[in-house]
C-alpha positions in Angstrom: 5.3 -66.6 55.6 2.3 -64.6 58.2 0.3 -62.8 55.9 1.5 -59.3 57.2 4.9 -60.1 56.4 3.9 -60.9 52.9 2.7 -57.8 52.7 5.2 -55.5 53.9 7.1 -57.8 51.2 5.1 -56.5 48.8 5.2 -52.8 49.9 8.4 -52.7 49.9 8.7 -54.3 46.6 6.6 -51.5 44.9 8.5 -48.9 46.5 11.7 -50.3 45.0 10.3 -50.3 41.4 9.2 -46.3 42.0 12.4 -45.4 43.1 14.3 -47.4 40.0 11.8 -45.6 37.3 12.7 -41.7 39.0 16.0 -42.8 38.4 16.1 -43.9 35.1 13.8 -41.3 34.1 16.1 -37.9 35.1 19.2 -39.6 34.0 17.2 -39.9 30.3 16.1 -36.5 30.6 19.5 -35.0 31.5 20.8 -36.9 28.6 18.5 -35.2 26.2 19.0 -31.7 28.0 22.8 -32.2 27.5 22.7 -33.6 24.4 22.5 -31.2 20.9 19.2 -29.5 19.8 16.6 -31.3 18.1 16.9 -30.5 14.3 13.1 -30.3 14.1 12.9 -27.1 16.2 13.5 -24.3 14.0 13.4 -21.5 16.4 16.8 -23.2 18.0 18.4 -23.1 14.9 17.1 -19.7 14.3 19.8 -16.8 14.7 18.0 -14.3 13.0 13.9 -13.5 12.7 11.9 -12.3 10.3 8.6 -11.3 9.5 6.5 -13.2 6.3 4.9 -10.4 5.1 8.2 -8.1 5.3 11.4 -10.7 4.8 13.4 -7.5 4.4 12.9 -7.2 8.7 15.5 -9.6 10.5 15.9 -9.3 13.8 18.4 -11.5 15.9 15.7 -11.9 18.5 11.8 -12.8 18.6 9.0 -10.1 18.3 7.0 -8.5 16.6 7.2 -7.1 12.8 7.7 -3.4 13.2 5.5 -2.7 10.7 2.7 -4.7 10.4 2.7 -5.9 14.1 3.0 -9.8 13.2 4.9 -12.4 15.0 8.2 -12.8 13.6 9.2 -16.2 12.8 12.5 -18.1 12.5 15.0 -18.2 9.6 16.1 -20.9 8.9 18.6 -22.2 6.0 17.8 -24.7 4.2 20.6 -27.2 4.1 19.3 -28.8 1.2 19.0 -25.5 -0.6 22.0 -25.8 -2.9 20.5 -25.9 -6.2 20.5 -23.2 -8.5 20.8 -19.5 -7.9 17.1 -19.7 -8.4 15.9 -22.5 -6.8 14.6 -23.6 -3.2 13.8 -26.3 -1.4 11.1 -27.2 1.0 10.3 -29.5 3.2 7.0 -31.1 3.3 6.0 -29.1 6.6 7.1 -25.9 4.9 5.0 -25.8 1.6 2.0 -26.9 4.1 2.3 -23.7 5.8 3.4 -21.7 2.8 -0.1 -22.8 1.2 2.4 -24.0 -2.1 0.2 -25.6 -4.6 0.7 -25.9 -8.4 -0.9 -26.3 -11.3 0.0 -28.9 -14.7 0.8 -26.2 -17.9 -2.3 -27.4 -20.1 -3.5 -26.5 -23.9 -7.4 -25.5 -23.4 -9.0 -22.9 -25.8 -9.5 -20.0 -23.8 -11.6 -16.9 -24.2 -12.6 -13.4 -22.9 -15.0 -10.3 -23.3 -13.8 -7.6 -25.0 -16.0 -4.5 -23.7 -16.1 -1.5 -26.3 -17.9 1.7 -27.0 -19.6 3.0 -29.4 -22.2 5.1 -31.7 -24.8 4.3 -34.0 -24.4 6.1 -37.2 -26.3 6.0 -40.5 -25.5 3.6 -43.1 -23.8 5.6 -45.7 -24.4 3.0 -48.6 -27.9 3.8 -47.6 -27.8 7.6 -47.9 -28.8 10.0 -50.6 -28.4 14.2 -50.5 -31.2 15.4 -52.7 -29.4 18.1 -54.7 -30.5 21.0 -57.1 -29.7 20.2 -60.6 -30.0 23.6 -62.2 -30.3 27.4 -60.8 -33.9 28.1 -59.6 -35.6 29.5 -57.1 -37.6 26.7 -54.7 -41.4 28.1 -54.1 -42.6 25.5 -52.4 -41.4 22.4 -49.8 -43.5 19.3 -49.5 -41.5 18.4 -46.8 -40.8 21.5 -44.2 -38.7 19.7 -41.4 -36.4 16.6 -40.3 -37.3 13.3 -39.2 -40.2 12.9 -42.1 -40.5 9.6 -43.4 -40.8 9.9 -47.4 -41.3 6.9 -50.0 -39.9 7.1 -53.7 -41.3 9.5 -56.1 -43.3 11.6 -53.2 -43.0 15.3 -54.1 -40.4 17.1 -52.3 -40.1 20.9 -53.6 -41.7 22.8 -56.6 -38.9 24.7 -58.3 -39.0 27.8 -60.7 -35.8 27.6 -63.4 -36.0 29.4 -66.5 -33.5 26.4 -67.6 -36.5 24.1 -66.8 -38.6 26.2 -68.2 -36.9 26.6 -71.7 -35.9 22.5 -71.5 -39.5 22.0 -71.3 -40.3 24.2 -74.3 -37.6 22.3 -76.7 -39.6 18.9 -75.8 -43.2 20.0 -76.8 -41.5 21.8 -79.8 -39.9 18.8 -81.0 -42.2 16.4 -80.0 -44.7 18.6 -82.6 -41.9 18.5 -85.0 -41.5 14.5 -84.8 -45.5 14.1 -84.8 -45.6 16.9 -88.5 -42.7 14.2 -89.8 -44.1 11.3 -88.7 -45.7 11.2 -92.5 -42.3 12.4 -94.4 -41.4 9.5 -97.2 -37.6 10.9 -96.1 -36.4 8.1 -93.8 -33.5 10.6 -92.8 -36.2 13.2 -91.5 -38.2 11.1 -89.5 -34.9 9.7 -87.7 -33.2 13.5 -87.2 -37.1 14.7 -85.7 -36.7 11.3 -82.9 -33.1 12.0 -81.8 -34.2 15.9 -81.3 -37.2 14.5 -79.1 -35.3 11.4 -77.2 -32.2 14.3 -76.3 -35.1 16.6 -75.1 -35.9 13.8 -73.0 -32.7 12.7 -71.5 -31.8 16.6 -70.6 -35.1 16.5 -68.7 -34.3 13.4 -66.8 -30.6 14.2 -66.3 -31.8 17.3 -64.2 -34.1 15.0 -61.7 -36.9 14.8 -63.4 -38.9 11.3 -63.2 -40.0 9.3 -66.7 -43.9 9.8 -65.5 -43.3 13.7 -65.6 -41.6 13.9 -68.8 -44.4 12.0 -70.7 -46.5 14.3 -69.2 -44.8 17.3 -70.5 -45.2 15.9 -73.6 -49.1 16.2 -73.6 -49.0 19.5 -72.5 -49.4 22.5 -75.2 -47.1 24.9 -72.7 -44.6 24.7 -70.2 -45.5 24.8 -66.8 -44.0 27.6 -64.7 -42.7 25.2 -61.5 -41.3 21.7 -61.7 -41.6 19.0 -58.8 -39.0 17.3 -57.6 -39.5 13.8 -56.0 -38.0 11.6 -53.5 -35.1 9.5 -55.6 -35.7 6.3 -52.2 -37.5 5.8 -49.6 -36.2 6.9 -46.3 -36.1 9.5 -43.4 -35.3 13.1 -44.2 -32.3 13.6 -41.7 -31.0 17.4 -43.1 -33.0 20.4 -44.7 -31.0 23.0 -46.3 -32.9 25.3 -48.0 -36.2 27.3 -46.8 -39.5 28.6 -49.6 -38.4 31.6 -51.9 -34.6 30.9 -51.3 -32.9 30.1 -54.4 -30.5 27.7 -55.3 -27.3 27.1 -57.3 -26.4 23.6 -59.3 -25.2 21.1 -57.0 -26.5 22.7 -54.0 -27.8 19.9 -51.1 -31.8 20.7 -50.4 -32.2 17.6 -48.3 -30.3 14.3 -47.3 -32.5 11.3 -46.8 -31.2 8.5 -45.1 -32.9 4.5 -44.8 -32.5 4.1 -40.9 -33.9 0.4 -41.8 -29.8 -0.6 -41.5 -27.3 1.4 -38.8 -23.6 1.0 -38.5 -22.5 1.1 -35.1 -19.1 2.4 -34.7 -16.8 1.0 -32.1 -13.7 2.8 -30.4 -11.4 -0.3 -30.1 -8.0 0.3 -28.9 -4.7 -0.6 -30.1 -3.9 -3.5 -27.6 -7.3 -4.8 -28.5 -7.3 -4.3 -32.0 -5.8 -8.0 -32.4 -8.9 -9.7 -31.1 -11.3 -8.2 -33.6 -12.2 -10.2 -37.1 -14.5 -9.2 -40.0 -17.7 -11.7 -39.8 -17.7 -11.6 -35.9 -21.3 -11.3 -33.7 -21.2 -8.1 -31.6 -23.7 -7.6 -29.1 -25.0 -4.4 -27.4 -27.0 -2.5 -25.2 -28.5 1.0 -25.6 -29.3 3.4 -22.8 -32.7 3.6 -24.4 -33.5 0.4 -23.7 -31.2 -1.1 -20.5 -31.2 -4.7 -19.9 -31.9 -5.4 -24.0 -28.9 -6.7 -26.3 -29.1 -6.1 -30.2 -26.4 -7.9 -32.1 -24.7 -7.1 -35.2 -21.9 -8.3 -37.0 -18.3 -6.7 -37.6 -18.1 -5.5 -41.0 -14.8 -3.2 -41.6 -11.8 -2.6 -39.6 -10.4 0.6 -40.6 -7.0 0.6 -41.8 -5.9 4.0 -40.1 -5.3 4.3 -36.2 -6.4 7.4 -34.6 -2.9 8.8 -33.3 -5.1 11.3 -30.5 -7.3 8.4 -28.6 -4.5 5.4 -29.6 -7.8 3.7 -31.4 -9.2 2.3 -34.7 -13.1 2.6 -35.6 -14.7 -1.1 -36.3 -18.0 -0.6 -38.3 -20.8 -2.8 -37.2 -23.9 -3.5 -39.3 -26.7 -3.7 -37.5 -30.5 -4.1 -38.6 -33.1 -1.6 -37.3 -36.4 -2.7 -39.2 -38.8 -1.7 -36.4 -36.9 1.5 -35.9 -36.2 1.6 -32.3 -32.2 2.2 -32.6 -31.5 6.1 -33.8 -28.1 7.5 -34.5 -26.5 9.3 -32.1 -27.3 6.7 -29.5 -24.1 5.6 -27.4 -23.8 2.0 -27.4 -21.9 -0.5 -25.0 -20.8 -3.8 -27.2 -19.5 -7.1 -26.0 -17.3 -9.3 -28.3 -16.7 -12.5 -27.1 -13.1 -14.0 -28.3 -11.7 -17.4 -28.2 -7.9 -17.5 -27.5 -8.0 -20.5 -29.9 -9.3 -18.6 -32.9 -5.4 -17.3 -33.4 -4.3 -21.0 -34.5 -5.1 -24.4 -35.4 -3.6 -25.6 -32.1 -5.0 -25.0 -28.4 -2.5 -22.2 -26.5 -0.6 -23.2 -23.6 -2.3 -21.6 -20.7 -1.7 -21.3 -16.9 -3.5 -19.9 -14.2 -3.6 -15.8 -13.9 -2.3 -16.1 -10.4 0.7 -18.2 -11.5 3.3 -15.5 -12.8 5.2 -13.0 -10.8 5.1 -10.2 -13.6 7.0 -6.8 -13.0 6.9 -4.2 -16.3 9.4 -5.8 -17.7 9.5 -9.6 -17.0 7.4 -12.8 -16.0 8.6 -15.5 -14.0 7.0 -18.3 -12.6 7.9 -21.1 -10.2 8.3 -24.8 -11.3 8.2 -27.3 -9.1 11.2 -30.3 -10.3 9.2 -33.3 -11.0 12.4 -35.6 -9.9 12.9 -34.1 -6.4 10.0 -33.5 -4.1 10.1 -30.5 -2.6 12.6 -28.3 -4.9 11.4 -25.5 -7.0 13.3 -23.3 -9.4 12.0 -20.1 -11.0 12.2 -19.6 -14.9 10.9 -16.5 -17.1 8.2 -17.0 -19.6 6.9 -14.8 -22.8 3.8 -14.3 -21.8 0.2 -13.8 -24.4 -2.9 -12.1 -23.6 -4.6 -12.8 -20.1 -8.3 -14.5 -20.7 -10.7 -16.3 -18.7 -8.8 -16.8 -15.6 -5.8 -17.6 -17.6 -2.4 -16.4 -19.2 -1.7 -17.5 -22.7 2.1 -19.1 -22.6 4.3 -18.0 -25.7 7.7 -19.4 -24.5 9.3 -20.4 -21.6 7.1 -23.3 -20.6 5.7 -27.0 -21.6 2.8 -29.0 -21.2 2.5 -30.9 -18.7 5.1 -28.6 -16.1 3.9 -28.3 -13.1 4.2 -24.1 -12.1 3.2 -22.7 -8.8 -0.6 -21.5 -8.7 -0.4 -20.0 -5.2 2.2 -18.9 -2.6 4.9 -18.0 -6.0 5.3 -14.8 -3.8 6.1 -16.5 -0.9 9.0 -18.5 -2.8 10.3 -15.3 -4.1 10.4 -13.9 -0.8 12.5 -16.4 0.3 15.1 -16.3 -2.1 15.2 -12.4 -2.2 15.9 -13.3 2.1 19.0 -15.6 1.0 19.9 -13.2 -1.7 19.0 -15.3 -4.7 18.1 -14.2 -7.9 14.2 -13.9 -8.0 11.5 -11.4 -9.3 12.3 -8.2 -7.9 16.3 -9.4 -7.6 17.2 -10.8 -10.8 20.9 -10.9 -10.4 20.6 -11.6 -6.6 22.6 -10.3 -3.8 22.2 -7.7 -1.6 19.1 -6.4 0.6 15.5 -7.6 -0.2 13.1 -4.7 -1.9 11.3 -3.2 1.3 8.2 -1.1 2.2 9.4 2.3 3.2 6.8 3.3 6.2 8.8 5.7 7.1 11.6 5.1 9.7 12.5 1.9 7.6 15.8 1.9 6.5 17.8 -0.2 3.2 14.0 -0.6 1.6 14.3 0.3 -1.9 11.0 0.6 -4.4 9.8 -2.8 -5.8 8.7 -3.9 -9.0 4.8 -3.3 -8.7 6.0 0.7 -8.4 8.1 0.8 -11.8 5.1 -0.6 -13.3 2.6 2.2 -12.1 5.1 4.7 -12.8 4.8 3.6 -16.7 1.4 3.2 -16.3 1.0 6.9 -15.0 3.2 8.3 -17.6 1.1 5.9 -20.4 -2.1 7.7 -19.4 -2.8 11.5 -21.2 -5.3 13.4 -19.9 -8.6 15.0 -21.6 -8.2 18.2 -22.3 -11.5 20.8 -22.2 -13.1 17.9 -19.6 -15.8 20.7 -18.3 -16.7 21.1 -14.3 -20.0 19.8 -14.8 -19.1 16.3 -16.0 -16.3 16.8 -13.2 -18.9 17.2 -10.6 -21.2 14.4 -11.9 -17.8 11.9 -11.3 -17.3 13.3 -8.3 -20.0 10.6 -7.3 -18.6 8.0 -8.3 -15.8 8.9 -6.4 -17.6 8.9 -3.1 -19.7 5.8 -3.2 -16.0 4.4 -3.9 -14.3 5.7 -1.0 -17.3 4.6 0.8 -16.9 1.3 -0.3 -13.1 1.6 0.4 -14.1 2.3 4.0 -16.4 -0.6 4.8 -13.2 -3.2 3.1 -10.7 -1.3 5.7 -13.1 -1.6 8.5 -13.8 -5.0 7.4 -17.3 -4.7 7.0 -18.6 -7.0 4.0 -21.6 -6.2 4.1 -21.8 -2.6 3.6 -18.6 -3.4 1.0 -21.7 -5.2 -1.2 -23.7 -2.4 -0.8 -21.6 0.1 -2.0 -20.7 -2.0 -4.9 -24.3 -2.6 -5.5 -24.6 1.3 -5.9 -22.1 1.9 -8.2 -23.3 0.7 -11.7 -26.6 3.6 -11.5 -23.9 5.9 -10.3 -21.4 5.2 -13.3 -24.1 5.9 -16.0 -24.8 9.6 -14.3 -21.7 11.7 -16.4 -22.5 12.3 -19.5 -20.3 11.1 -22.9 -22.6 14.3 -24.2 -20.7 16.9 -22.0 -16.9 15.5 -22.6 -15.2 16.7 -25.9 -15.4 14.2 -29.2 -11.7 12.0 -27.6 -13.2 11.6 -24.4 -16.3 9.8 -25.3 -14.2 6.4 -26.2 -12.1 6.5 -22.9 -15.1 7.5 -20.5 -17.4 4.3 -22.2 -14.2 1.9 -21.6 -14.0 3.3 -17.8 -18.0 3.0 -17.4 -17.6 -0.8 -18.9 -14.3 -1.4 -16.6 -15.9 0.0 -13.0 -19.1 -1.7 -13.9 -17.8 -5.0 -14.2 -15.2 -4.8 -11.3 -18.2 -3.2 -9.0 -19.9 -6.3 -10.1 -17.2 -8.8 -8.7 -17.7 -7.2 -5.6 -21.5 -7.4 -5.3 -21.6 -11.2 -5.9 -18.1 -11.9 -3.9 -19.4 -14.8 -1.1 -16.2 -13.7 1.2 -14.7 -10.6 1.9 -11.5 -11.5 0.2 -13.1 -11.8 -3.0 -14.5 -8.6 -2.9 -10.8 -7.1 -2.1 -9.3 -9.1 -5.0 -12.0 -7.1 -7.3 -11.8 -3.7 -5.2 -8.0 -4.0 -6.9 -9.6 -3.8 -10.1 -11.6 -1.3 -9.4 -9.3 0.9 -7.4 -6.8 0.6 -10.6 -10.0 1.9 -13.1 -10.7 4.7 -10.5 -7.2 6.1 -10.5 -6.7 5.9 -14.3 -9.8 7.7 -14.8 -9.4 10.5 -12.7 -6.2 11.0 -14.1 -7.9 11.0 -17.7 -10.5 13.4 -16.3 -9.8 15.1 -12.9 -12.1 15.5 -10.5 -14.4 18.8 -9.0 -11.8 19.5 -6.0 -14.0 19.3 -3.6 -12.4 16.7 -1.7 -9.0 15.7 -2.0 -7.6 12.4 -4.1 -5.0 10.9 -2.7 -3.2 7.5 -4.2 -1.7 5.4 -1.0 0.3 2.3 -2.1 0.8 -1.0 0.0 3.5 -3.7 -1.5 2.3 -6.4 0.3 -1.6 -6.6 -1.2 -2.4 -9.3 -3.8 -0.1 -12.0 -2.7 2.3 -9.5 -2.5 2.5 -8.0 -6.0 1.6 -4.5 -4.4 -1.7 -2.3 -5.0 -2.9 0.9 -5.1 -6.0 2.5 -3.6 -7.7 6.1 -3.3 -8.5 8.0 -0.2 -9.9 11.1 0.6 -8.4 11.7 3.6 -4.4 11.2 5.0 -4.1 8.3 6.8 -3.9 4.7 5.9 -6.3 2.9 6.1 -5.9 -0.2 4.4 -8.7 -1.8 2.4 -6.9 -4.9 1.2 -5.8 -6.1 5.2 -8.1 -3.9 7.2 -7.6 -4.6 10.6 -5.2 -7.0 10.3 -2.5 -4.8 8.9 -4.7 -1.4 9.0 -1.7 0.9 8.9 0.6 -1.1 6.2 0.8 1.4 3.3 2.0 4.6 2.7 0.6 7.8 0.9 2.5 8.0 -3.2 0.5 11.0 -4.8 -1.7 13.3 -4.4 -4.1 13.5 -8.3 -6.6 16.3 -6.9 -6.0 18.7 -3.9 -9.1 19.3 -3.0 -10.3 23.0 -1.5 -11.5 21.9 1.9 -8.1 20.0 3.5 -4.4 19.9 3.8 -2.8 17.1 1.6 0.7 16.2 2.0 3.2 12.6 2.1 1.8 10.5 4.9 4.8 8.9 6.8 4.4 7.4 9.8 1.1 6.0 9.8 2.0 3.0 11.9 
């Protein structure tokens, strides 16, 4: 065969192979197109499309969420989800997409810091009143103003008193008679004269005269017109109640002396924190006079009676003050570090604070089934206190259980969509609780709203708050508004700068302007606001700042409910039920129109106005509907 003939045969074979490959590929493609749809394509299975952030939205076709603008996702029924009424099965890919994370329940000694406010007072056990023991006239004051430090035995005042004059005369006469009868052979007579002298001495001693004064009188031939009264202890004159030339009655207080080398710090402890307090605990505190410097004391006494008006108990802390720097009347901000394990011999069961879904009445956690991968079931639990990023668990969990620490709300939302039992719908069935954005039908209030309503009802406004204090509080509100606006605009650095300035501004509204029952609540508010501001200013990313802003907002709302505001600008409460991993969150604005600080540009208009705390004089306020 010639070379040309071989070349033609080779080309024809190649063409035949290409044609066969095309025919086989087309046939295979037709079979795939005409066969059943792949079970791995959720969009092919979906007949309903929903929003991952607003599960109450269910649409027949794909598109965007009418509330937040996010792309709708296919709602795929889980064929393996045939567990209990509060059970959900997720594939590995679904778990990854939802960001589900679990943490083992463990026993651990956790602690918390109680931040309290109080006031320094003189130690009552080191306080003495100097009173008039007889009627008389004060002719000279040696200590004529308060604040003077006196020593024991130092002269305080001279008093003229007919009774003292007579008592001196009796002592002098008795002493002279005893001297005359000293040589008497009758012992009974000598003893009688000695008893008379001792009785005269004792009478003068009971009237406040010292032993040295009485001995000096015995050497005199005639009584003196005036008698000097001396200090019974070393201390500071904290009260002076008489003037030269004034007449005094028996029992009338002339001076009050206090030994200020030891003081009492009287702390106001709310009923909810009282269980953490024990005698002997170390307390650290700072005073505005010495910022940044900590002083220490020990808890010595816990008042057995609760103040029904402030719902607080006085806790007394003994404080050493040998250098005299601390003064009675100073306000103090105290910190008590408490270990939860101190309440029992065994370390408590704890779970991350992000694990439970909490309403006003119930707490629910989701647990990973160790025998069936991807299956989660809900369990109601009884929670103890929150401490150090954990909740103590009293009932409902065992050590080693794997609780969902991240993504629990997404599991709960999925159960709501399936009309199963969930946090919001414990009985299951019906439509899922929703978010009323104005014009969205079928939405019902969520559990977080109920909790907020309960909280609002529990805050009793302080009576008699002066306008001067409210005007000072406006500076705190204005910086808070600036911070919220920065977060809603995704301006992380400006938010941190505003937070850095908050602690100084929080100190401006003064305790002294408030009525007595407002001191403890304002001190508590200062501590909580400062702590939340520090959480924002120290945040490494905007997500952490927004979480701390939730704490700041809760405390700011409570503060305005307690003390009000001047009304120069409106103070409006806004609510987004999807914030904080779906738990819902409030914040304050000075003007209408939703600017969501928890989502920023991602969902700027997600939320609605729920309340007008302060109407304001410059703007019209009303219900905010249809901001989206």
